[in-house]
C-alpha positions, 0 to 999 in steps of 0.5 A: 097122636100118641099111638102114630106109626111111622113107616119109612119108604126107602128109595134108591135110583130108578125107583119105580113110582107106581109101588108105593103110592097106594100104601103111603097115601092109605097109611097117612090118609086112613090110619094117621100113619106118618110116612118118611122117605129114605134113601141110602145115603140121604141124598135125592134120587130119580124114579123111573118116571123122571120124578126127583125125590128129595128124602127126609133122611138117610137109611142110617139106623141111628136115624131110623130108631122111631120106625115101626115099619119099613117098605122097600120100593123096587128098582132095577138097581136092586138087581146090580151087581153091587146094589145099595145094603139095606140089611142093617136097617131092616134087621134093626127094624125087625129086631124091635118087633116092626114090620119089614116089607119089600115090592118087586126088586125090593125083595132082593134087598129082603132076601139079602138081609135073611128076612125070608129064612123063616117066612113065606114070601113071593117076588117077581117069579121064583125064576126071577129072584133065584136068578138074582139071589141064588140060594138066598136063605128061605128060598123054599118058602117062595109062594109063586102067587100074583099078590102079596104075601105076608108072613108074621111081620114080612110082607112082599109083592111082585111089582105088579101087585101095589094094591095087595102089597099095600092092603097086606102091609096095612093089615099086618101093621094095623091087625086091630083095624079090620073093618077099615081094611075091608072097606079099602079092599072093597074099594080096590076090588071095586075098581078091577071088577067094574073094569073087567 
């Protein structure tokens, strides 16, 4: 596909298995995207489920010049005193007009990289993100909502919102695919409507 988009999924040790599946599978199945898995050093990591992930490549900017978008997947280790530094990759993708997204504690990587300076965003709660990244650039743009927030090419979500994260990310990456995205939203919403 000449217009195929490539999305990098950045995983670190202890990644949240529940946060990337809807986005990755929907991007590939519905839109023909190519999903690639990244870890900071290109080495395998283990999710909170105990599943091991063998990445396609490292998070080096030299290996990722083809990315149209990057999604930072949550892990408690993003909140460590010395977390992996994803800023160079995120800034490189953003500087060429790509989409940068983060879910759950993955939003801390975006905050540290300055991605929220001029973008409305959300995370796991205002107090939570401030406790872990006090005074980050753009903290006044925080939106205290339970769903994903997209502003320009920046997408963020609390860990409890993988469905709206997938939708907001894909709407930002594929703005011309309104009818397909509307069908996807209807499918996702139907699950919750019928279960409640």
